[in-house]
C-alpha positions in Angstrom: -0.2 0.1 0.2 2.8 2.5 1.1 4.5 1.7 -2.2 1.3 2.4 -4.7 0.5 5.4 -2.6 4.6 6.4 -3.1 3.7 5.7 -7.1 0.8 8.0 -7.8 2.4 10.2 -5.9 5.3 10.1 -8.3 3.0 10.3 -11.2 0.8 13.5 -9.9 4.6 15.1 -9.9 5.4 13.8 -13.0 1.8 15.0 -14.6 2.3 18.6 -12.6 5.7 18.7 -14.2 4.3 18.2 -17.6 2.2 20.8 -17.2 4.2 23.0 -15.8 6.8 22.5 -18.6 3.9 23.0 -20.9 3.0 26.6 -19.3 6.6 27.5 -19.5 6.8 26.8 -23.2 3.4 28.3 -23.9 4.7 31.6 -22.4 8.1 31.7 -24.0 6.4 31.3 -27.2 3.5 33.9 -26.5 6.1 36.2 -25.1 8.6 35.6 -28.6 5.5 36.5 -30.4 4.8 39.4 -28.9 8.4 41.0 -29.1 8.3 40.0 -32.6 5.2 41.8 -33.3 6.7 44.8 -31.4 9.7 44.8 -33.4 7.5 44.8 -36.7 5.7 47.4 -35.7 9.0 49.5 -34.5 10.3 48.9 -38.1 6.7 50.1 -39.9 6.8 53.3 -37.7 10.4 53.9 -38.6 9.4 53.1 -42.5 6.4 55.4 -42.6 8.5 57.9 -40.8 11.2 58.0 -43.3 9.0 57.3 -46.2 6.7 60.4 -45.1 9.3 62.9 -44.4 10.7 62.5 -47.8 
Protein backbone atom coordinates (compact mmCIF):
# COMPACT_ATOMS: atom_id res chain seq x y z
CA UNK A 1 0.00 0.00 0.00
CA UNK A 2 2.80 2.43 0.83
CA UNK A 3 4.54 1.59 -2.43
CA UNK A 4 1.40 2.27 -4.49
CA UNK A 5 0.84 5.58 -2.70
CA UNK A 6 4.40 6.60 -3.38
CA UNK A 7 4.04 5.62 -7.03
CA UNK A 8 0.83 7.60 -7.46
CA UNK A 9 2.50 10.59 -5.84
CA UNK A 10 5.36 10.28 -8.30
CA UNK A 11 3.00 10.10 -11.26
CA UNK A 12 1.06 13.16 -10.11
CA UNK A 13 4.36 14.98 -9.64
CA UNK A 14 5.33 13.96 -13.17
CA UNK A 15 2.00 15.26 -14.48
CA UNK A 16 2.48 18.55 -12.65
CA UNK A 17 6.02 18.79 -14.07
CA UNK A 18 4.80 18.20 -17.64
CA UNK A 19 2.02 20.75 -17.11
CA UNK A 20 4.58 23.25 -15.76
CA UNK A 21 6.86 22.67 -18.75
CA UNK A 22 3.90 23.10 -21.09
CA UNK A 23 2.96 26.40 -19.42
CA UNK A 24 6.56 27.63 -19.63
CA UNK A 25 6.68 26.75 -23.32
CA UNK A 26 3.41 28.54 -24.00
CA UNK A 27 4.55 31.60 -22.05
CA UNK A 28 7.89 31.73 -23.88
CA UNK A 29 6.32 31.33 -27.30
CA UNK A 30 3.69 34.01 -26.61
CA UNK A 31 6.38 36.35 -25.29
CA UNK A 32 8.53 35.81 -28.37
CA UNK A 33 5.49 36.36 -30.60
CA UNK A 34 4.67 39.60 -28.74
CA UNK A 35 8.27 40.82 -29.05
CA UNK A 36 8.24 39.96 -32.76
CA UNK A 37 5.04 41.99 -33.23
CA UNK A 38 6.57 44.91 -31.31
CA UNK A 39 9.70 44.78 -33.46
CA UNK A 40 7.64 44.66 -36.65
CA UNK A 41 5.55 47.62 -35.44
CA UNK A 42 8.68 49.64 -34.69
CA UNK A 43 10.13 48.83 -38.11
CA UNK A 44 6.89 49.82 -39.84
CA UNK A 45 6.63 53.09 -37.91
CA UNK A 46 10.28 53.91 -38.67
CA UNK A 47 9.71 53.15 -42.34
CA UNK A 48 6.59 55.34 -42.39
CA UNK A 49 8.45 58.22 -40.73
CA UNK A 50 11.29 57.98 -43.22
CA UNK A 51 8.86 57.64 -46.14
CA UNK A 52 6.56 60.52 -45.20
CA UNK A 53 9.29 62.93 -44.04
CA UNK A 54 11.02 62.80 -47.43
